DSSP file (Angstrom, degrees, kcal/mol; ACC not computed):
  #  RESIDUE AA STRUCTURE BP1 BP2  ACC     N-H-->O    O-->H-N    N-H-->O    O-->H-N    TCO  KAPPA ALPHA  PHI   PSI    X-CA   Y-CA   Z-CA
    1    1 A M              0   0    0      0, 0.0     7,-3.6     0, 0.0     2,-0.6   0.000 360.0 360.0 360.0 132.1   80.0   93.2   98.2
    2    2 A I  E     +A    7   0A   0      5,-0.2     2,-0.5     3,-0.0     5,-0.2  -0.919 360.0 179.3-106.9 122.1   83.3   93.9   96.5
    3    3 A T  E >   -A    6   0A   0      3,-2.3     3,-2.1    -2,-0.6     2,-0.4  -0.941  59.9 -54.5-125.7 109.6   85.6   90.9   96.1
    4    4 A G  T 3  S-     0   0    0     -2,-0.5    -2,-0.0     1,-0.3     0, 0.0  -0.467 122.3 -17.2  63.2-118.8   88.9   91.5   94.4
    5    5 A S  T 3  S+     0   0    0     -2,-0.4    21,-0.6    -3,-0.1     2,-0.3   0.164 123.1  85.2-105.6  17.5   88.1   93.0   91.0
    6    6 A E  E <   -AB   3  25A   0     -3,-2.1    -3,-2.3    19,-0.2     2,-0.5  -0.875  62.9-146.1-118.7 152.4   84.4   92.0   91.0
    7    7 A I  E     -AB   2  24A   0     17,-2.9    17,-2.9    -2,-0.3     2,-0.5  -0.976  17.9-156.6-113.2 127.8   81.3   93.6   92.5
    8    8 A E  E     - B   0  23A   0     -7,-3.6     2,-0.5    -2,-0.5    15,-0.2  -0.907   5.0-164.4-110.1 130.5   78.7   91.1   93.7
    9    9 A V  E     - B   0  22A   0     13,-3.0    13,-2.6    -2,-0.5     2,-0.4  -0.954   9.5-164.8-113.0 128.6   75.1   92.1   94.0
   10   10 A R  E     + B   0  21A   0     -2,-0.5     2,-0.3    11,-0.2    11,-0.2  -0.874  21.4 136.3-115.7 147.0   72.8   89.8   96.0
   11   11 A G  E     - B   0  20A   0      9,-2.3     9,-2.5    -2,-0.4     2,-0.3  -0.876  36.6-113.3-162.0-166.2   69.0   89.7   96.1
   12   12 A H  E     - B   0  19A   0     -2,-0.3     2,-0.3     7,-0.3     7,-0.2  -0.987  13.2-156.2-146.9 156.4   66.1   87.3   96.1
   13   13 A L  E >>>S+ B   0  18A   0      5,-2.8     5,-1.9    -2,-0.3     4,-0.7  -0.749  70.7  37.2-122.2 169.8   63.1   86.4   93.9
   14   14 A D  G >45S-     0   0    0     -2,-0.3     3,-1.3     1,-0.2    -1,-0.2   0.893 132.8 -55.6  52.9  47.4   59.7   84.8   94.6
   15   15 A H  G 345S-     0   0    0      1,-0.3    -1,-0.2    -3,-0.2    -2,-0.1   0.862 112.2 -42.3  55.8  40.8   59.3   86.7   97.9
   16   16 A G  G <45S+     0   0    0     -3,-0.6    -1,-0.3     2,-0.2    -2,-0.2   0.413 112.2 113.7  92.0  -1.0   62.5   85.4   99.3
   17   17 A A  T <<5S+     0   0    0     -3,-1.3     2,-0.4    -4,-0.7    -3,-0.2   0.789  77.3  40.7 -74.6 -26.6   62.2   81.8   98.2
   18   18 A R  E   <S-B   13   0A   0     -5,-1.9    -5,-2.8     2,-0.0     2,-0.3  -0.977  72.8-148.2-129.6 123.0   65.2   82.0   95.7
   19   19 A A  E     -B   12   0A   0     -2,-0.4     2,-0.3    -7,-0.2    -7,-0.3  -0.657  17.2-168.4 -85.4 142.4   68.5   83.7   96.4
   20   20 A V  E     -B   11   0A   0     -9,-2.5    -9,-2.3    -2,-0.3     2,-0.4  -0.956   8.6-171.4-130.1 151.5   70.3   85.2   93.4
   21   21 A S  E     -B   10   0A   0     -2,-0.3     2,-0.4   -11,-0.2   -11,-0.2  -0.989   1.2-171.7-143.0 131.5   73.8   86.6   93.1
   22   22 A I  E     -B    9   0A   0    -13,-2.6   -13,-3.0    -2,-0.4     2,-0.4  -0.989   8.9-154.6-126.3 133.0   75.3   88.5   90.1
   23   23 A R  E     -B    8   0A   0     -2,-0.4     2,-0.3   -15,-0.2   -15,-0.2  -0.906  14.4-177.7-110.3 135.2   79.0   89.4   89.7
   24   24 A F  E     -B    7   0A   0    -17,-2.9   -17,-2.9    -2,-0.4     2,-0.1  -0.902  26.9-121.4-125.1 153.1   80.1   92.3   87.6
   25   25 A T  E  >  -B    6   0A   0     -2,-0.3     4,-2.4   -19,-0.2     5,-0.2  -0.415  44.8 -99.6 -75.7 169.7   83.5   93.8   86.7
   26   26 A G  H  > S+     0   0    0    -21,-0.6     4,-2.1     1,-0.2     5,-0.2   0.919 125.2  48.9 -59.0 -43.9   84.0   97.4   87.7
   27   27 A A  H  > S+     0   0    0      1,-0.2     4,-2.2     2,-0.2    -1,-0.2   0.900 111.4  49.3 -64.5 -40.8   83.1   98.7   84.2
   28   28 A Q  H  > S+     0   0    0      1,-0.2     4,-2.8     2,-0.2     5,-0.2   0.904 109.7  52.2 -64.4 -40.4   80.0   96.5   84.0
   29   29 A A  H  X S+     0   0    0     -4,-2.4     4,-2.6     1,-0.2    -2,-0.2   0.906 110.1  48.0 -63.2 -41.8   78.8   97.7   87.5
   30   30 A V  H  X S+     0   0    0     -4,-2.1     4,-2.5     2,-0.2    -1,-0.2   0.916 112.8  49.1 -64.4 -42.7   79.2  101.4   86.4
   31   31 A T  H  X S+     0   0    0     -4,-2.2     4,-2.2     2,-0.2    -2,-0.2   0.933 113.6  45.3 -62.4 -47.3   77.3  100.7   83.2
   32   32 A I  H  X S+     0   0    0     -4,-2.8     4,-2.4     1,-0.2    -2,-0.2   0.913 113.0  51.1 -63.2 -43.5   74.5   98.9   85.0
   33   33 A G  H  X S+     0   0    0     -4,-2.6     4,-2.2    -5,-0.2    -2,-0.2   0.911 110.3  48.7 -61.6 -42.7   74.3  101.6   87.7
   34   34 A A  H  X S+     0   0    0     -4,-2.5     4,-2.3     1,-0.2    -1,-0.2   0.904 111.7  49.6 -63.8 -41.2   74.1  104.4   85.1
   35   35 A A  H  X S+     0   0    0     -4,-2.2     4,-2.3     2,-0.2    -2,-0.2   0.896 110.4  50.3 -65.1 -39.3   71.4  102.6   83.2
   36   36 A M  H  X S+     0   0    0     -4,-2.4     4,-2.4     2,-0.2    -2,-0.2   0.902 110.5  49.1 -66.0 -40.0   69.4  102.1   86.4
   37   37 A I  H  X S+     0   0    0     -4,-2.2     4,-2.7     2,-0.2    -2,-0.2   0.898 110.3  51.8 -65.1 -39.8   69.7  105.8   87.3
   38   38 A A  H  X S+     0   0    0     -4,-2.3     4,-2.3     2,-0.2    -2,-0.2   0.917 110.8  47.5 -62.6 -42.9   68.5  106.7   83.8
   39   39 A C  H  X S+     0   0    0     -4,-2.3     4,-2.1     2,-0.2    -2,-0.2   0.910 112.5  49.2 -63.9 -41.9   65.5  104.5   84.1
   40   40 A A  H  X S+     0   0    0     -4,-2.4     4,-2.7     1,-0.2     5,-0.3   0.906 109.9  52.3 -63.5 -40.7   64.7  105.9   87.5
   41   41 A G  H  X S+     0   0    0     -4,-2.7     4,-2.2     1,-0.2    -2,-0.2   0.907 109.3  48.7 -62.1 -42.5   65.1  109.4   86.1
   42   42 A A  H  X S+     0   0    0     -4,-2.3     4,-2.0     2,-0.2    -1,-0.2   0.900 112.7  49.0 -64.0 -39.6   62.6  108.7   83.3
   43   43 A Q  H  X S+     0   0    0     -4,-2.1     4,-1.6     2,-0.2    -2,-0.2   0.927 112.6  45.1 -67.5 -46.0   60.1  107.2   85.8
   44   44 A V  H  <>S+     0   0    0     -4,-2.7     5,-3.0     1,-0.2     4,-0.4   0.881 112.4  52.1 -68.5 -35.1   60.2  110.1   88.3
   45   45 A E  H ><5S+     0   0    0     -4,-2.2     3,-1.2    -5,-0.3    -1,-0.2   0.917 108.0  51.7 -63.8 -41.5   60.0  112.6   85.5
   46   46 A H  H 3<5S+     0   0    0     -4,-2.0    -1,-0.2     1,-0.3    -2,-0.2   0.850 109.0  51.5 -60.8 -34.1   56.9  110.8   84.2
   47   47 A A  T 3<5S-     0   0    0     -4,-1.6    -1,-0.3    -5,-0.1    -2,-0.2   0.522 122.3-108.5 -81.8  -5.3   55.5  111.0   87.7
   48   48 A G  T < 5S+     0   0    0     -3,-1.2    -3,-0.2    -4,-0.4    -2,-0.1   0.635  82.9 109.3  89.6  14.5   56.1  114.7   87.8
   49   49 A A      < -     0   0    0     -5,-3.0     2,-0.4    -6,-0.2    -1,-0.3  -0.340  66.5-106.6-107.7-168.2   59.0  114.6   90.3
   50   50 A R    >   -     0   0    0     -2,-0.1     3,-1.4     1,-0.1     4,-0.4  -0.944  16.1-128.1-124.4 147.4   62.7  115.2   90.0
   51   51 A L  G >> S+     0   0    0     -2,-0.4     3,-1.7     1,-0.3     4,-1.3   0.850 107.3  65.7 -60.5 -35.3   65.6  112.7   90.1
   52   52 A A  G 34 S+     0   0    0      1,-0.3    -1,-0.3     2,-0.2   -11,-0.0   0.740  92.1  64.5 -60.4 -21.7   67.3  114.7   92.9
   53   53 A E  G <4 S+     0   0    0     -3,-1.4    -1,-0.3     1,-0.2    -2,-0.2   0.731 109.4  36.1 -75.1 -21.4   64.4  113.9   95.2
   54   54 A I  T <4 S+     0   0    0     -3,-1.7    -2,-0.2    -4,-0.4    -1,-0.2   0.594 104.5  77.5-107.6 -12.8   65.2  110.1   95.1
   55   55 A L  S  < S-     0   0    0     -4,-1.3     3,-0.1     1,-0.0     2,-0.1  -0.768  81.5-117.6 -98.5 142.9   69.0  110.1   95.0
   56   56 A P        -     0   0    0      0, 0.0    -2,-0.1     0, 0.0     2,-0.1  -0.373  40.3 -95.3 -70.2 156.6   71.1  110.8   98.1
   57   57 A S        -     0   0    0      1,-0.1    -5,-0.0    -2,-0.1     0, 0.0  -0.392  35.4-120.2 -70.9 152.0   73.3  113.9   98.0
   58   58 A I        -     0   0    0     -3,-0.1    -1,-0.1    -2,-0.1    -3,-0.0  -0.821  28.8-116.5 -95.1 127.0   76.9  113.4   97.0
   59   59 A P        -     0   0    0      0, 0.0    -1,-0.0     0, 0.0     0, 0.0  -0.269  14.9-132.7 -61.2 149.7   79.5  114.5   99.6
   60   60 A R              0   0    0      1,-0.2    -2,-0.0     0, 0.0     0, 0.0   0.414 360.0 360.0 -84.4   1.9   81.8  117.4   98.6
   61   61 A T              0   0    0      0, 0.0    -1,-0.2     0, 0.0    -3,-0.0   0.490 360.0 360.0 -77.9 360.0   85.0  115.6   99.7
């Protein structure tokens, strides 16, 4: 959810027993997203796959 100049990410812990919400600035969200993609890339490479197999394609527009 984007509210003003913040991006809010919502989730839950303990199998849905606890709701969590984290708010990021745009720059923080980009940094976190890049780090998550890097971690995913390392994991899929370790498994013998390719990162392109788990990421959606980017539209050409």
